[in-house]
C-alpha positions in Angstrom: 10.7 1.4 -18.4 13.2 3.5 -19.7 16.2 4.2 -16.5 16.6 7.2 -18.6 14.5 10.3 -19.3 14.7 12.8 -22.2 14.6 17.0 -21.1 11.5 17.1 -23.5 10.0 14.2 -22.0 10.0 15.7 -18.2 9.4 19.3 -19.7 6.1 17.9 -21.6 5.0 16.2 -18.2 5.7 18.9 -16.1 3.9 21.5 -18.4 0.5 19.2 -18.1 1.3 19.7 -14.1 2.4 16.0 -13.4 3.1 15.7 -9.8 6.5 14.6 -9.9 9.4 13.4 -7.5 12.2 15.4 -8.9 15.5 15.1 -6.7 18.4 17.8 -7.8 21.7 16.3 -6.5 23.6 19.6 -7.3 25.4 21.6 -4.8 23.2 24.2 -3.1 25.1 26.9 -5.2 24.1 25.1 -8.6 20.6 25.0 -7.6 20.8 28.2 -6.6 22.0 29.3 -9.9 19.2 27.5 -11.7 16.9 24.7 -11.1 13.9 22.9 -12.2 12.0 22.8 -8.8 13.4 19.5 -7.8 14.4 18.3 -4.1 17.7 19.4 -3.3 19.7 16.4 -1.9 23.3 16.7 -2.8 24.7 14.0 -4.0 26.9 13.3 -1.2 24.1 13.5 1.4 21.6 11.4 -0.6 22.6 8.1 1.6 21.7 9.6 5.1 18.7 10.9 3.0 17.5 7.4 2.2 15.1 6.9 4.9 13.1 10.5 4.4 12.2 8.9 0.8 11.5 5.5 1.8 8.0 5.9 1.2 8.7 6.6 -2.3 10.3 3.4 -2.7 8.0 1.8 -5.5 7.2 5.5 -7.1 8.5 6.7 -9.9 11.4 9.1 -8.9 13.4 11.2 -11.5 17.2 12.8 -10.4 19.1 15.4 -12.3 22.5 17.0 -12.1 24.6 19.2 -14.3 25.7 16.9 -16.8 24.0 13.5 -15.9 27.3 12.0 -14.1 26.3 12.6 -10.5 22.4 11.8 -10.9 23.5 8.2 -12.8 25.5 7.6 -9.7 22.3 8.6 -7.5 20.2 6.5 -9.5 22.8 3.3 -9.2 22.5 4.1 -5.4 19.0 4.3 -5.1 18.3 1.0 -7.3 21.3 -0.8 -5.0 19.2 0.3 -1.9 15.5 -0.6 -3.1 14.1 2.0 -4.9 12.9 0.1 -8.2 11.6 3.1 -10.5 14.6 6.1 -10.3 15.3 7.4 -14.1 18.0 9.9 -14.6 17.4 13.1 -16.8 19.8 12.6 -19.9 22.1 15.3 -20.1 21.1 16.8 -16.9 20.5 21.0 -16.5 22.9 21.5 -19.6 21.0 19.9 -22.1 17.6 21.6 -20.5 19.5 25.1 -21.0 20.5 24.1 -24.0 16.9 23.1 -25.2 15.0 25.3 -23.5 17.3 28.3 -21.9 17.1 29.2 -18.3 
Protein backbone atom coordinates (compact mmCIF):
# COMPACT_ATOMS: atom_id res chain seq x y z
CA UNK A 1 0.00 0.00 0.00
CA UNK A 2 1.19 3.51 -0.80
CA UNK A 3 2.56 5.20 2.34
CA UNK A 4 0.86 8.39 1.20
CA UNK A 5 -2.79 9.18 0.55
CA UNK A 6 -4.09 11.91 -1.73
CA UNK A 7 -6.65 14.48 -0.63
CA UNK A 8 -9.02 13.12 -3.29
CA UNK A 9 -8.76 9.55 -1.99
CA UNK A 10 -9.26 10.66 1.60
CA UNK A 11 -12.24 12.86 0.74
CA UNK A 12 -13.87 10.04 -1.26
CA UNK A 13 -13.44 7.67 1.67
CA UNK A 14 -14.83 10.22 4.15
CA UNK A 15 -17.76 10.98 1.84
CA UNK A 16 -18.56 7.24 1.75
CA UNK A 17 -18.73 7.26 5.54
CA UNK A 18 -15.69 5.06 6.12
CA UNK A 19 -14.63 4.95 9.75
CA UNK A 20 -11.03 6.14 9.59
CA UNK A 21 -8.45 6.87 12.25
CA UNK A 22 -7.15 10.30 11.27
CA UNK A 23 -4.62 12.20 13.36
CA UNK A 24 -3.97 15.92 12.96
CA UNK A 25 -0.41 16.67 14.13
CA UNK A 26 -0.73 20.44 13.82
CA UNK A 27 -0.94 22.88 16.73
CA UNK A 28 -4.29 23.63 18.45
CA UNK A 29 -4.60 27.09 16.84
CA UNK A 30 -4.23 25.53 13.37
CA UNK A 31 -6.79 22.85 14.24
CA UNK A 32 -9.21 25.55 15.44
CA UNK A 33 -8.87 27.47 12.15
CA UNK A 34 -9.76 24.49 9.96
CA UNK A 35 -9.81 20.73 10.34
CA UNK A 36 -11.35 17.69 8.69
CA UNK A 37 -12.34 15.95 11.88
CA UNK A 38 -9.07 14.25 12.77
CA UNK A 39 -7.98 13.63 16.33
CA UNK A 40 -5.66 16.45 17.42
CA UNK A 41 -2.29 15.18 18.67
CA UNK A 42 0.33 17.88 18.02
CA UNK A 43 3.62 16.45 16.75
CA UNK A 44 5.41 17.52 19.93
CA UNK A 45 2.97 15.47 22.02
CA UNK A 46 2.87 12.37 19.82
CA UNK A 47 5.61 10.45 21.64
CA UNK A 48 3.66 10.68 24.92
CA UNK A 49 0.41 9.58 23.25
CA UNK A 50 1.63 6.43 21.47
CA UNK A 51 0.48 4.16 24.30
CA UNK A 52 -3.06 5.53 23.81
CA UNK A 53 -2.87 4.41 20.19
CA UNK A 54 -1.27 0.96 20.68
CA UNK A 55 -4.55 -0.88 20.05
CA UNK A 56 -4.43 0.56 16.51
CA UNK A 57 -0.84 -0.55 15.78
CA UNK A 58 -1.98 -2.73 12.85
CA UNK A 59 -4.84 -0.49 11.67
CA UNK A 60 -4.59 2.08 8.92
CA UNK A 61 -3.82 5.46 10.46
CA UNK A 62 -3.84 8.63 8.38
CA UNK A 63 -1.78 11.58 9.62
CA UNK A 64 -1.94 15.13 8.34
CA UNK A 65 -0.60 18.61 9.00
CA UNK A 66 -0.47 21.93 7.13
CA UNK A 67 1.79 20.87 4.25
CA UNK A 68 2.75 17.24 4.83
CA UNK A 69 6.16 17.78 6.46
CA UNK A 70 5.21 17.34 10.13
CA UNK A 71 2.91 14.46 9.30
CA UNK A 72 5.74 12.78 7.36
CA UNK A 73 7.86 13.06 10.52
CA UNK A 74 4.96 11.65 12.57
CA UNK A 75 4.54 8.81 10.07
CA UNK A 76 8.21 7.85 10.31
CA UNK A 77 8.21 8.06 14.10
CA UNK A 78 5.10 5.92 14.42
CA UNK A 79 6.39 3.28 12.01
CA UNK A 80 9.68 3.07 13.93
CA UNK A 81 7.59 2.45 17.04
CA UNK A 82 5.60 -0.52 15.78
CA UNK A 83 2.74 1.02 13.80
CA UNK A 84 2.56 -0.90 10.55
CA UNK A 85 0.16 1.08 8.34
CA UNK A 86 0.59 4.84 8.77
CA UNK A 87 -0.25 6.96 5.74
CA UNK A 88 0.63 10.61 5.22
CA UNK A 89 -1.84 13.00 3.58
CA UNK A 90 0.09 14.35 0.59
CA UNK A 91 0.18 18.14 0.67
CA UNK A 92 -1.71 18.34 3.96
CA UNK A 93 -4.40 20.93 4.60
CA UNK A 94 -2.92 23.29 2.01
CA UNK A 95 -3.65 20.71 -0.70
CA UNK A 96 -7.09 19.99 0.82
CA UNK A 97 -8.09 23.68 0.83
CA UNK A 98 -6.63 24.21 -2.65
CA UNK A 99 -8.68 21.29 -3.99
CA UNK A 100 -11.89 21.53 -1.96
CA UNK A 101 -11.90 24.91 -0.21
CA UNK A 102 -12.55 25.22 3.50
